[in-house]
All heavy atoms as a GROMACS GRO file, in nm:
protein
  525
    1MET      N    1 -11.895 -13.185  -0.736
    1MET     CA    2 -11.916 -13.265  -0.616
    1MET      C    3 -12.064 -13.298  -0.605
    1MET      O    4 -12.148 -13.212  -0.611
    1MET     CB    5 -11.870 -13.185  -0.494
    1MET     CG    6 -11.894 -13.261  -0.367
    1MET     SD    7 -11.904 -13.168  -0.217
    1MET     CE    8 -11.753 -13.118  -0.168
    2SER      N    9 -12.096 -13.424  -0.591
    2SER     CA   10 -12.236 -13.463  -0.580
    2SER      C   11 -12.276 -13.470  -0.434
    2SER      O   12 -12.200 -13.510  -0.348
    2SER     CB   13 -12.260 -13.597  -0.648
    2SER     OG   14 -12.192 -13.698  -0.578
    3GLU      N   15 -12.398 -13.428  -0.411
    3GLU     CA   16 -12.450 -13.426  -0.274
    3GLU      C   17 -12.522 -13.558  -0.247
    3GLU      O   18 -12.600 -13.605  -0.327
    3GLU     CB   19 -12.549 -13.310  -0.261
    3GLU     CG   20 -12.601 -13.293  -0.121
    3GLU     CD   21 -12.690 -13.170  -0.110
    3GLU    OE1   22 -12.667 -13.073  -0.183
    3GLU    OE2   23 -12.782 -13.174  -0.028
    4VAL      N   24 -12.493 -13.617  -0.133
    4VAL     CA   25 -12.557 -13.742  -0.094
    4VAL      C   26 -12.683 -13.707  -0.015
    4VAL      O   27 -12.678 -13.634   0.082
    4VAL     CB   28 -12.463 -13.829  -0.007
    4VAL    CG1   29 -12.535 -13.953   0.041
    4VAL    CG2   30 -12.338 -13.864  -0.084
    5ILE      N   31 -12.795 -13.759  -0.060
    5ILE     CA   32 -12.922 -13.735   0.007
    5ILE      C   33 -12.954 -13.857   0.092
    5ILE      O   34 -12.965 -13.967   0.041
    5ILE     CB   35 -13.034 -13.708  -0.094
    5ILE    CG1   36 -13.001 -13.584  -0.176
    5ILE    CG2   37 -13.168 -13.693  -0.022
    5ILE    CD1   38 -13.096 -13.558  -0.289
    6GLU      N   39 -12.966 -13.834   0.221
    6GLU     CA   40 -12.996 -13.944   0.314
    6GLU      C   41 -13.145 -13.968   0.316
    6GLU      O   42 -13.224 -13.877   0.337
    6GLU     CB   43 -12.948 -13.906   0.454
    6GLU     CG   44 -12.979 -14.010   0.557
    6GLU     CD   45 -12.939 -13.969   0.697
    6GLU    OE1   46 -12.860 -13.876   0.712
    6GLU    OE2   47 -12.990 -14.031   0.790
    7LYS      N   48 -13.184 -14.090   0.290
    7LYS     CA   49 -13.326 -14.127   0.296
    7LYS      C   50 -13.356 -14.173   0.439
    7LYS      O   51 -13.298 -14.269   0.488
    7LYS     CB   52 -13.356 -14.238   0.197
    7LYS     CG   53 -13.501 -14.275   0.200
    7LYS     CD   54 -13.535 -14.377   0.096
    7LYS     CE   55 -13.675 -14.413   0.125
    7LYS     NZ   56 -13.758 -14.480   0.062
    8ASN      N   57 -13.444 -14.099   0.501
    8ASN     CA   58 -13.482 -14.132   0.637
    8ASN      C   59 -13.597 -14.231   0.636
    8ASN      O   60 -13.699 -14.207   0.574
    8ASN     CB   61 -13.526 -14.007   0.712
    8ASN     CG   62 -13.413 -13.912   0.735
    8ASN    OD1   63 -13.300 -13.953   0.757
    8ASN    ND2   64 -13.440 -13.784   0.731
    9THR      N   65 -13.577 -14.340   0.704
    9THR     CA   66 -13.687 -14.432   0.722
    9THR      C   67 -13.714 -14.444   0.872
    9THR      O   68 -13.627 -14.415   0.955
    9THR     CB   69 -13.656 -14.572   0.666
    9THR    OG1   70 -13.552 -14.631   0.743
    9THR    CG2   71 -13.619 -14.568   0.519
   10PHE      N   72 -13.834 -14.486   0.902
   10PHE     CA   73 -13.872 -14.505   1.041
   10PHE      C   74 -13.774 -14.599   1.111
   10PHE      O   75 -13.725 -14.570   1.220
   10PHE     CB   76 -14.015 -14.562   1.046
   10PHE     CG   77 -14.061 -14.593   1.184
   10PHE    CD1   78 -14.103 -14.491   1.270
   10PHE    CD2   79 -14.064 -14.723   1.230
   10PHE    CE1   80 -14.145 -14.520   1.398
   10PHE    CE2   81 -14.106 -14.753   1.358
   10PHE     CZ   82 -14.148 -14.650   1.442
   11GLU      N   83 -13.744 -14.709   1.045
   11GLU     CA   84 -13.655 -14.808   1.105
   11GLU      C   85 -13.515 -14.751   1.131
   11GLU      O   86 -13.454 -14.777   1.235
   11GLU     CB   87 -13.645 -14.931   1.015
   11GLU     CG   88 -13.774 -15.010   1.005
   11GLU     CD   89 -13.875 -14.954   0.906
   11GLU    OE1   90 -13.845 -14.853   0.838
   11GLU    OE2   91 -13.985 -15.010   0.898
   12GLN      N   92 -13.465 -14.671   1.037
   12GLN     CA   93 -13.332 -14.610   1.054
   12GLN      C   94 -13.330 -14.517   1.174
   12GLN      O   95 -13.234 -14.514   1.251
   12GLN     CB   96 -13.292 -14.532   0.929
   12GLN     CG   97 -13.256 -14.617   0.811
   12GLN     CD   98 -13.238 -14.534   0.685
   12GLN    OE1   99 -13.302 -14.431   0.666
   12GLN    NE2  100 -13.151 -14.580   0.598
   13LYS      N  101 -13.437 -14.440   1.190
   13LYS     CA  102 -13.444 -14.345   1.300
   13LYS      C  103 -13.451 -14.417   1.434
   13LYS      O  104 -13.391 -14.373   1.532
   13LYS     CB  105 -13.562 -14.250   1.282
   13LYS     CG  106 -13.543 -14.157   1.165
   13LYS     CD  107 -13.420 -14.072   1.189
   13LYS     CE  108 -13.357 -14.021   1.066
   13LYS     NZ  109 -13.227 -13.958   1.088
   14ILE      N  110 -13.521 -14.528   1.440
   14ILE     CA  111 -13.530 -14.605   1.564
   14ILE      C  112 -13.392 -14.664   1.598
   14ILE      O  113 -13.350 -14.663   1.714
   14ILE     CB  114 -13.637 -14.715   1.553
   14ILE    CG1  115 -13.776 -14.652   1.537
   14ILE    CG2  116 -13.632 -14.810   1.672
   14ILE    CD1  117 -13.820 -14.563   1.652
   15VAL      N  118 -13.322 -14.714   1.498
   15VAL     CA  119 -13.188 -14.768   1.520
   15VAL      C  120 -13.094 -14.659   1.572
   15VAL      O  121 -13.018 -14.680   1.667
   15VAL     CB  122 -13.132 -14.833   1.391
   15VAL    CG1  123 -12.984 -14.863   1.403
   15VAL    CG2  124 -13.209 -14.960   1.358
   16GLU      N  125 -13.102 -14.541   1.512
   16GLU     CA  126 -13.018 -14.431   1.557
   16GLU      C  127 -13.051 -14.391   1.701
   16GLU      O  128 -12.962 -14.366   1.782
   16GLU     CB  129 -13.032 -14.310   1.463
   16GLU     CG  130 -12.970 -14.330   1.328
   16GLU     CD  131 -12.820 -14.355   1.335
   16GLU    OE1  132 -12.749 -14.285   1.410
   16GLU    OE2  133 -12.773 -14.446   1.265
   17ALA      N  134 -13.178 -14.384   1.733
   17ALA     CA  135 -13.219 -14.350   1.869
   17ALA      C  136 -13.168 -14.454   1.968
   17ALA      O  137 -13.123 -14.419   2.078
   17ALA     CB  138 -13.371 -14.338   1.877
   18GLN      N  139 -13.171 -14.580   1.929
   18GLN     CA  140 -13.119 -14.687   2.015
   18GLN      C  141 -12.970 -14.670   2.040
   18GLN      O  142 -12.922 -14.692   2.152
   18GLN     CB  143 -13.147 -14.825   1.954
   18GLN     CG  144 -13.100 -14.940   2.038
   18GLN     CD  145 -13.169 -14.948   2.172
   18GLN    OE1  146 -13.291 -14.941   2.179
   18GLN    NE2  147 -13.094 -14.963   2.280
   19LYS      N  148 -12.897 -14.628   1.939
   19LYS     CA  149 -12.753 -14.604   1.956
   19LYS      C  150 -12.729 -14.494   2.059
   19LYS      O  151 -12.638 -14.504   2.143
   19LYS     CB  152 -12.689 -14.566   1.823
   19LYS     CG  153 -12.678 -14.681   1.725
   19LYS     CD  154 -12.619 -14.635   1.593
   19LYS     CE  155 -12.619 -14.746   1.491
   19LYS     NZ  156 -12.570 -14.699   1.359
   20PHE      N  157 -12.811 -14.388   2.053
   20PHE     CA  158 -12.796 -14.281   2.151
   20PHE      C  159 -12.831 -14.330   2.291
   20PHE      O  160 -12.765 -14.294   2.388
   20PHE     CB  161 -12.881 -14.160   2.111
   20PHE     CG  162 -12.826 -14.084   1.994
   20PHE    CD1  163 -12.899 -14.071   1.878
   20PHE    CD2  164 -12.702 -14.025   1.999
   20PHE    CE1  165 -12.850 -14.001   1.769
   20PHE    CE2  166 -12.649 -13.955   1.891
   20PHE     CZ  167 -12.724 -13.944   1.776
   21LEU      N  168 -12.933 -14.413   2.302
   21LEU     CA  169 -12.971 -14.469   2.431
   21LEU      C  170 -12.857 -14.554   2.488
   21LEU      O  171 -12.824 -14.544   2.606
   21LEU     CB  172 -13.098 -14.554   2.418
   21LEU     CG  173 -13.144 -14.624   2.545
   21LEU    CD1  174 -13.173 -14.523   2.655
   21LEU    CD2  175 -13.265 -14.710   2.516
   22ASP      N  176 -12.794 -14.632   2.402
   22ASP     CA  177 -12.681 -14.714   2.446
   22ASP      C  178 -12.569 -14.626   2.500
   22ASP      O  179 -12.503 -14.661   2.598
   22ASP     CB  180 -12.630 -14.800   2.332
   22ASP     CG  181 -12.728 -14.910   2.292
   22ASP    OD1  182 -12.819 -14.941   2.372
   22ASP    OD2  183 -12.713 -14.964   2.180
   23ARG      N  184 -12.548 -14.512   2.438
   23ARG     CA  185 -12.443 -14.420   2.486
   23ARG      C  186 -12.482 -14.360   2.620
   23ARG      O  187 -12.396 -14.337   2.706
   23ARG     CB  188 -12.418 -14.310   2.383
   23ARG     CG  189 -12.344 -14.361   2.262
   23ARG     CD  190 -12.317 -14.256   2.158
   23ARG     NE  191 -12.241 -14.144   2.210
   23ARG     CZ  192 -12.232 -14.027   2.150
   23ARG    NH1  193 -12.293 -14.006   2.035
   23ARG    NH2  194 -12.161 -13.929   2.202
   24LEU      N  195 -12.611 -14.332   2.640
   24LEU     CA  196 -12.655 -14.274   2.766
   24LEU      C  197 -12.639 -14.372   2.883
   24LEU      O  198 -12.620 -14.331   2.996
   24LEU     CB  199 -12.802 -14.232   2.757
   24LEU     CG  200 -12.830 -14.102   2.685
   24LEU    CD1  201 -12.981 -14.081   2.672
   24LEU    CD2  202 -12.766 -13.984   2.758
   25ILE      N  203 -12.648 -14.500   2.854
   25ILE     CA  204 -12.636 -14.602   2.958
   25ILE      C  205 -12.492 -14.616   3.008
   25ILE      O  206 -12.468 -14.662   3.118
   25ILE     CB  207 -12.692 -14.737   2.906
   25ILE    CG1  208 -12.842 -14.724   2.881
   25ILE    CG2  209 -12.664 -14.850   3.003
   25ILE    CD1  210 -12.904 -14.843   2.812
   26ASP      N  211 -12.397 -14.572   2.926
   26ASP     CA  212 -12.255 -14.582   2.961
   26ASP      C  213 -12.228 -14.504   3.090
   26ASP      O  214 -12.251 -14.383   3.096
   26ASP     CB  215 -12.170 -14.525   2.846
   26ASP     CG  216 -12.021 -14.533   2.873
   26ASP    OD1  217 -11.979 -14.580   2.980
   26ASP    OD2  218 -11.945 -14.490   2.784
   27PRO      N  219 -12.179 -14.571   3.194
   27PRO     CA  220 -12.154 -14.501   3.322
   27PRO      C  221 -12.040 -14.399   3.314
   27PRO      O  222 -12.026 -14.314   3.401
   27PRO     CB  223 -12.119 -14.615   3.418
   27PRO     CG  224 -12.078 -14.728   3.334
   27PRO     CD  225 -12.148 -14.712   3.202
   28GLU      N  226 -11.960 -14.404   3.210
   28GLU     CA  227 -11.848 -14.312   3.196
   28GLU      C  228 -11.886 -14.182   3.125
   28GLU      O  229 -11.803 -14.092   3.113
   28GLU     CB  230 -11.734 -14.380   3.117
   28GLU     CG  231 -11.679 -14.504   3.183
   28GLU     CD  232 -11.614 -14.475   3.317
   28GLU    OE1  233 -11.543 -14.373   3.329
   28GLU    OE2  234 -11.636 -14.554   3.411
   29ILE      N  235 -12.010 -14.169   3.079
   29ILE     CA  236 -12.050 -14.049   3.005
   29ILE      C  237 -12.057 -13.929   3.100
   29ILE      O  238 -12.101 -13.942   3.215
   29ILE     CB  239 -12.184 -14.071   2.931
   29ILE    CG1  240 -12.209 -13.960   2.830
   29ILE    CG2  241 -12.298 -14.083   3.029
   29ILE    CD1  242 -12.323 -13.987   2.734
   30THR      N  243 -12.011 -13.816   3.051
   30THR     CA  244 -12.017 -13.694   3.133
   30THR      C  245 -12.156 -13.633   3.125
   30THR      O  246 -12.234 -13.664   3.034
   30THR     CB  247 -11.915 -13.590   3.083
   30THR    OG1  248 -11.952 -13.548   2.951
   30THR    CG2  249 -11.774 -13.645   3.083
   31LEU      N  250 -12.187 -13.546   3.218
   31LEU     CA  251 -12.317 -13.479   3.219
   31LEU      C  252 -12.336 -13.399   3.091
   31LEU      O  253 -12.442 -13.405   3.028
   31LEU     CB  254 -12.329 -13.389   3.342
   31LEU     CG  255 -12.460 -13.310   3.352
   31LEU    CD1  256 -12.579 -13.405   3.356
   31LEU    CD2  257 -12.458 -13.220   3.474
   32SER      N  258 -12.235 -13.326   3.052
   32SER     CA  259 -12.242 -13.246   2.930
   32SER      C  260 -12.269 -13.332   2.808
   32SER      O  261 -12.354 -13.300   2.724
   32SER     CB  262 -12.112 -13.168   2.913
   32SER     OG  263 -12.113 -13.097   2.792
   33ASP      N  264 -12.195 -13.442   2.797
   33ASP     CA  265 -12.214 -13.533   2.684
   33ASP      C  266 -12.353 -13.599   2.688
   33ASP      O  267 -12.416 -13.618   2.584
   33ASP     CB  268 -12.107 -13.641   2.681
   33ASP     CG  269 -11.972 -13.589   2.638
   33ASP    OD1  270 -11.966 -13.477   2.580
   33ASP    OD2  271 -11.872 -13.658   2.661
   34SER      N  272 -12.400 -13.632   2.808
   34SER     CA  273 -12.529 -13.698   2.818
   34SER      C  274 -12.642 -13.604   2.774
   34SER      O  275 -12.737 -13.649   2.710
   34SER     CB  276 -12.554 -13.750   2.960
   34SER     OG  277 -12.565 -13.645   3.052
   35VAL      N  278 -12.630 -13.477   2.803
   35VAL     CA  279 -12.731 -13.381   2.758
   35VAL      C  280 -12.731 -13.373   2.606
   35VAL      O  281 -12.836 -13.375   2.542
   35VAL     CB  282 -12.708 -13.242   2.821
   35VAL    CG1  283 -12.796 -13.135   2.757
   35VAL    CG2  284 -12.730 -13.246   2.972
   36ASP      N  285 -12.613 -13.368   2.547
   36ASP     CA  286 -12.601 -13.362   2.402
   36ASP      C  287 -12.656 -13.488   2.337
   36ASP      O  288 -12.732 -13.482   2.240
   36ASP     CB  289 -12.453 -13.342   2.364
   36ASP     CG  290 -12.435 -13.323   2.215
   36ASP    OD1  291 -12.507 -13.240   2.155
   36ASP    OD2  292 -12.347 -13.390   2.158
   37VAL      N  293 -12.621 -13.602   2.390
   37VAL     CA  294 -12.669 -13.731   2.337
   37VAL      C  295 -12.820 -13.741   2.352
   37VAL      O  296 -12.890 -13.787   2.260
   37VAL     CB  297 -12.598 -13.849   2.408
   37VAL    CG1  298 -12.664 -13.981   2.376
   37VAL    CG2  299 -12.450 -13.851   2.370
   38TYR      N  300 -12.873 -13.696   2.464
   38TYR     CA  301 -13.017 -13.698   2.487
   38TYR      C  302 -13.090 -13.615   2.382
   38TYR      O  303 -13.190 -13.660   2.323
   38TYR     CB  304 -13.050 -13.646   2.627
   38TYR     CG  305 -13.197 -13.634   2.654
   38TYR    CD1  306 -13.272 -13.745   2.688
   38TYR    CD2  307 -13.261 -13.510   2.643
   38TYR    CE1  308 -13.409 -13.734   2.711
   38TYR    CE2  309 -13.397 -13.499   2.666
   38TYR     CZ  310 -13.470 -13.610   2.699
   38TYR     OH  311 -13.605 -13.598   2.722
   39LYS      N  312 -13.040 -13.494   2.357
   39LYS     CA  313 -13.102 -13.407   2.257
   39LYS      C  314 -13.101 -13.471   2.119
   39LYS      O  315 -13.202 -13.466   2.047
   39LYS     CB  316 -13.030 -13.272   2.251
   39LYS     CG  317 -13.055 -13.184   2.370
   39LYS     CD  318 -12.977 -13.054   2.358
   39LYS     CE  319 -12.991 -12.967   2.480
   39LYS     NZ  320 -12.912 -12.844   2.469
   40LYS      N  321 -12.990 -13.531   2.083
   40LYS     CA  322 -12.980 -13.596   1.952
   40LYS      C  323 -13.074 -13.715   1.942
   40LYS      O  324 -13.139 -13.736   1.840
   40LYS     CB  325 -12.836 -13.639   1.925
   40LYS     CG  326 -12.743 -13.523   1.900
   40LYS     CD  327 -12.600 -13.569   1.882
   40LYS     CE  328 -12.506 -13.451   1.862
   40LYS     NZ  329 -12.366 -13.494   1.852
   41GLY      N  330 -13.084 -13.792   2.049
   41GLY     CA  331 -13.174 -13.906   2.052
   41GLY      C  332 -13.320 -13.864   2.041
   41GLY      O  333 -13.398 -13.926   1.968
   42MET      N  334 -13.355 -13.757   2.110
   42MET     CA  335 -13.492 -13.707   2.103
   42MET      C  336 -13.525 -13.656   1.963
   42MET      O  337 -13.637 -13.674   1.916
   42MET     CB  338 -13.515 -13.597   2.208
   42MET     CG  339 -13.515 -13.649   2.350
   42MET     SD  340 -13.635 -13.782   2.379
   42MET     CE  341 -13.789 -13.697   2.349
   43LYS      N  342 -13.428 -13.596   1.897
   43LYS     CA  343 -13.449 -13.548   1.760
   43LYS      C  344 -13.477 -13.667   1.667
   43LYS      O  345 -13.567 -13.660   1.583
   43LYS     CB  346 -13.327 -13.469   1.713
   43LYS     CG  347 -13.341 -13.412   1.575
   43LYS     CD  348 -13.449 -13.304   1.573
   43LYS     CE  349 -13.455 -13.240   1.436
   43LYS     NZ  350 -13.569 -13.152   1.423
   44GLU      N  351 -13.402 -13.775   1.684
   44GLU     CA  352 -13.424 -13.895   1.603
   44GLU      C  353 -13.564 -13.950   1.628
   44GLU      O  354 -13.634 -13.990   1.534
   44GLU     CB  355 -13.320 -14.003   1.634
   44GLU     CG  356 -13.178 -13.966   1.596
   44GLU     CD  357 -13.158 -13.945   1.447
   44GLU    OE1  358 -13.212 -14.023   1.367
   44GLU    OE2  359 -13.090 -13.848   1.411
   45LEU      N  360 -13.609 -13.951   1.753
   45LEU     CA  361 -13.742 -14.002   1.785
   45LEU      C  362 -13.851 -13.910   1.730
   45LEU      O  363 -13.956 -13.958   1.687
   45LEU     CB  364 -13.758 -14.019   1.936
   45LEU     CG  365 -13.676 -14.132   1.997
   45LEU    CD1  366 -13.688 -14.131   2.149
   45LEU    CD2  367 -13.718 -14.266   1.940
   46GLU      N  368 -13.826 -13.779   1.730
   46GLU     CA  369 -13.924 -13.686   1.673
   46GLU      C  370 -13.940 -13.712   1.523
   46GLU      O  371 -14.053 -13.711   1.472
   46GLU     CB  372 -13.879 -13.542   1.695
   46GLU     CG  373 -13.892 -13.495   1.837
   46GLU     CD  374 -13.831 -13.357   1.859
   46GLU    OE1  375 -13.808 -13.283   1.760
   46GLU    OE2  376 -13.805 -13.323   1.975
   47ILE      N  377 -13.829 -13.734   1.454
   47ILE     CA  378 -13.835 -13.762   1.311
   47ILE      C  379 -13.907 -13.895   1.288
   47ILE      O  380 -13.991 -13.906   1.198
   47ILE     CB  381 -13.694 -13.763   1.249
   47ILE    CG1  382 -13.633 -13.624   1.256
   47ILE    CG2  383 -13.698 -13.814   1.105
   47ILE    CD1  384 -13.484 -13.619   1.222
   48ALA      N  385 -13.877 -13.995   1.370
   48ALA     CA  386 -13.944 -14.125   1.357
   48ALA      C  387 -14.094 -14.109   1.378
   48ALA      O  388 -14.174 -14.168   1.304
   48ALA     CB  389 -13.886 -14.225   1.458
   49GLN      N  390 -14.135 -14.030   1.475
   49GLN     CA  391 -14.277 -14.007   1.501
   49GLN      C  392 -14.343 -13.939   1.382
   49GLN      O  393 -14.454 -13.974   1.342
   49GLN     CB  394 -14.297 -13.924   1.628
   49GLN     CG  395 -14.443 -13.904   1.665
   49GLN     CD  396 -14.513 -14.035   1.696
   49GLN    OE1  397 -14.467 -14.112   1.778
   49GLN    NE2  398 -14.626 -14.059   1.633
   50LYS      N  399 -14.274 -13.842   1.323
   50LYS     CA  400 -14.327 -13.772   1.206
   50LYS      C  401 -14.344 -13.870   1.089
   50LYS      O  402 -14.447 -13.869   1.021
   50LYS     CB  403 -14.234 -13.658   1.165
   50LYS     CG  404 -14.284 -13.580   1.048
   50LYS     CD  405 -14.190 -13.467   1.012
   50LYS     CE  406 -14.241 -13.396   0.887
   50LYS     NZ  407 -14.146 -13.300   0.835
   51LEU      N  408 -14.247 -13.956   1.068
   51LEU     CA  409 -14.256 -14.055   0.961
   51LEU      C  410 -14.371 -14.151   0.986
   51LEU      O  411 -14.444 -14.188   0.894
   51LEU     CB  412 -14.124 -14.131   0.948
   51LEU     CG  413 -14.005 -14.050   0.896
   51LEU    CD1  414 -13.876 -14.127   0.915
   51LEU    CD2  415 -14.025 -14.013   0.750
   52LEU      N  416 -14.390 -14.191   1.111
   52LEU     CA  417 -14.499 -14.281   1.146
   52LEU      C  418 -14.634 -14.213   1.124
   52LEU      O  419 -14.727 -14.274   1.069
   52LEU     CB  420 -14.485 -14.326   1.292
   52LEU     CG  421 -14.587 -14.426   1.343
   52LEU    CD1  422 -14.584 -14.554   1.261
   52LEU    CD2  423 -14.561 -14.456   1.489
   53ASP      N  424 -14.646 -14.088   1.165
   53ASP     CA  425 -14.770 -14.013   1.144
   53ASP      C  426 -14.802 -13.999   0.996
   53ASP      O  427 -14.918 -14.012   0.955
   53ASP     CB  428 -14.761 -13.875   1.210
   53ASP     CG  429 -14.759 -13.881   1.362
   53ASP    OD1  430 -14.797 -13.986   1.419
   53ASP    OD2  431 -14.718 -13.779   1.423
   54GLU      N  432 -14.700 -13.972   0.915
   54GLU     CA  433 -14.721 -13.961   0.771
   54GLU      C  434 -14.768 -14.093   0.711
   54GLU      O  435 -14.856 -14.096   0.625
   54GLU     CB  436 -14.592 -13.914   0.703
   54GLU     CG  437 -14.556 -13.770   0.732
   54GLU     CD  438 -14.418 -13.730   0.682
   54GLU    OE1  439 -14.347 -13.814   0.623
   54GLU    OE2  440 -14.381 -13.614   0.703
   55ALA      N  441 -14.709 -14.203   0.758
   55ALA     CA  442 -14.749 -14.334   0.708
   55ALA      C  443 -14.894 -14.366   0.748
   55ALA      O  444 -14.970 -14.420   0.668
   55ALA     CB  445 -14.655 -14.442   0.762
   56LYS      N  446 -14.931 -14.330   0.871
   56LYS     CA  447 -15.069 -14.353   0.916
   56LYS      C  448 -15.167 -14.273   0.831
   56LYS      O  449 -15.272 -14.324   0.791
   56LYS     CB  450 -15.085 -14.311   1.063
   56LYS     CG  451 -15.025 -14.407   1.162
   56LYS     CD  452 -15.049 -14.353   1.302
   56LYS     CE  453 -14.985 -14.436   1.407
   56LYS     NZ  454 -15.004 -14.381   1.543
   57LEU      N  455 -15.132 -14.148   0.801
   57LEU     CA  456 -15.219 -14.063   0.721
   57LEU      C  457 -15.232 -14.120   0.579
   57LEU      O  458 -15.344 -14.126   0.526
   57LEU     CB  459 -15.162 -13.921   0.715
   57LEU     CG  460 -15.243 -13.820   0.633
   57LEU    CD1  461 -15.384 -13.806   0.688
   57LEU    CD2  462 -15.172 -13.686   0.632
   58GLU      N  463 -15.123 -14.162   0.523
   58GLU     CA  464 -15.126 -14.221   0.389
   58GLU      C  465 -15.212 -14.348   0.388
   58GLU      O  466 -15.293 -14.368   0.298
   58GLU     CB  467 -14.984 -14.253   0.342
   58GLU     CG  468 -14.976 -14.305   0.201
   58GLU     CD  469 -14.834 -14.330   0.154
   58GLU    OE1  470 -14.741 -14.273   0.212
   58GLU    OE2  471 -14.818 -14.409   0.060
   59PHE      N  472 -15.195 -14.431   0.487
   59PHE     CA  473 -15.275 -14.554   0.497
   59PHE      C  474 -15.423 -14.521   0.509
   59PHE      O  475 -15.508 -14.582   0.444
   59PHE     CB  476 -15.228 -14.638   0.616
   59PHE     CG  477 -15.304 -14.766   0.632
   59PHE    CD1  478 -15.280 -14.873   0.548
   59PHE    CD2  479 -15.402 -14.778   0.730
   59PHE    CE1  480 -15.350 -14.993   0.562
   59PHE    CE2  481 -15.474 -14.896   0.743
   59PHE     CZ  482 -15.447 -15.002   0.659
   60LYS      N  483 -15.451 -14.421   0.593
   60LYS     CA  484 -15.591 -14.382   0.615
   60LYS      C  485 -15.652 -14.332   0.484
   60LYS      O  486 -15.767 -14.363   0.453
   60LYS     CB  487 -15.596 -14.274   0.723
   60LYS     CG  488 -15.733 -14.244   0.773
   60LYS     CD  489 -15.726 -14.147   0.890
   60LYS     CE  490 -15.856 -14.146   0.965
   60LYS     NZ  491 -15.851 -14.058   1.082
   61GLU      N  492 -15.577 -14.253   0.410
   61GLU     CA  493 -15.626 -14.199   0.283
   61GLU      C  494 -15.649 -14.312   0.182
   61GLU      O  495 -15.745 -14.308   0.104
   61GLU     CB  496 -15.529 -14.098   0.226
   61GLU     CG  497 -15.526 -13.968   0.304
   61GLU     CD  498 -15.418 -13.872   0.256
   61GLU    OE1  499 -15.340 -13.906   0.166
   61GLU    OE2  500 -15.415 -13.760   0.310
   62LEU      N  501 -15.565 -14.412   0.183
   62LEU     CA  502 -15.579 -14.523   0.089
   62LEU      C  503 -15.696 -14.613   0.122
   62LEU      O  504 -15.752 -14.678   0.033
   62LEU     CB  505 -15.451 -14.606   0.085
   62LEU     CG  506 -15.328 -14.539   0.022
   62LEU    CD1  507 -15.204 -14.625   0.043
   62LEU    CD2  508 -15.353 -14.512  -0.125
   63THR      N  509 -15.733 -14.620   0.249
   63THR     CA  510 -15.840 -14.711   0.289
   63THR      C  511 -15.978 -14.645   0.288
   63THR      O  512 -16.077 -14.715   0.308
   63THR     CB  513 -15.814 -14.770   0.428
   63THR    OG1  514 -15.801 -14.664   0.523
   63THR    CG2  515 -15.688 -14.856   0.427
   64HIS      N  516 -15.983 -14.514   0.265
   64HIS     CA  517 -16.113 -14.446   0.261
   64HIS      C  518 -16.146 -14.399   0.123
   64HIS      O  519 -16.091 -14.368   0.036
   64HIS     CB  520 -16.117 -14.327   0.355
   64HIS     CG  521 -16.121 -14.367   0.500
   64HIS    ND1  522 -16.192 -14.474   0.547
   64HIS    CD2  523 -16.064 -14.311   0.607
   64HIS    CE1  524 -16.178 -14.481   0.678
   64HIS    NE2  525 -16.100 -14.384   0.718
   0.00000   0.00000   0.00000
């Protein structure tokens, strides 16, 4: 069985976070589900921030 490795990109993480935000806007979401969705969305944004920071560092290193 081969393992699929997901390549995380900044853009992918932003799209995923947007999907979680769309779910939070749903008036039918329960409090329990909204907490879970919020946590997942924040995790996606944390990963996106890390990817952005890494890109900034790489750019900075290339320009100096």
